[in-house]
N, C-alpha and C positions, 0 to 999 in steps of 0.2 A: 535459563530458558531463553530460547531464541524466538523472535516473533516477526513474521512477515506481514506486511500491511498491503492490501490491494490498492492499486492506483491505476489511473488511465493515462496512457501516453497521449500528450496533447500537442507536442511540437518537438522538432529536432533542435538540440542545442548545438551539436556538432556531429554530423552524420559520419564524417571520416574518423572521429574518435569514439564513435558509438555512444554518444551521450544524448539523452533526451530529457525534455521537461515532462514530468509526470505529476498529475493532479492526485494528491493523496489527501483525502478528507478536506478538500478545499484549499490546500496549500500546494503550491507548485514547487517541486524539488528536482534538482538535476540528478539524473540517475544513469548509471552505466548500464546499457542494454545489450552488451556484447553477448551475453549468454542466451538471450531470447531473440536476437535479431537473426533473420534468415531471409529467404527469398520473398516471403510474404510481407505485405505492407504492415508497418508497425503502428502508425498513427491511428488513434482510436481504440487500440487494443488495451485490454486489462492485463496487468502484470502484478506479480507478488514481489514487493520491495523489501529488502533487508539490508541495512547499513549502506545504503547508496547503490545497491546492485539489484537489478531485476533478475530474480531467480528462476521464474517460470511464467508462462502465460496462463491466464485464467479466462473462462468464458464469463460473460457479464453477470449471469445469474449467480455463479459461484462467488464472484467478487462481491456482489451485493449481499449475499447470504453471510459471507465472512465479515463484512463491515457491520452488518446488523448484530452478529454475535459479539463482535468487539465492543459495540456500543452498549449492549446488554451487560457485558462483563464490567464495563466502566460504571454503569448504574449500580450494580451490585457492590462494587468496590467502594463507591461513595457512601452507600448505606452502611457498609461494614465499618468504614472509617468514622462515620457519625456515631454509630452505636458504641464503638470503643472509646471515643473521646467523652461520651456521656457517662460511661461506666467507671472511668478513672477517678 
């Protein structure tokens, strides 16, 4: 299964190479933004990041909703892991 994580473009790393710094859950990552770069300003935009590439742009609400869903999945996963370790 492939998973894209929302992140916000915060700074250009290299505009000519189309690399930007993207804040993903509080961690800054260098991301290739060639697929989403266009005539519009990119700084401050939310993008869906997968293996170092921005795959698409997201509006802020969609990005926050996705992050919330991922956090909820993480909470469930931790609960499942704890249950399984107690049952063994």
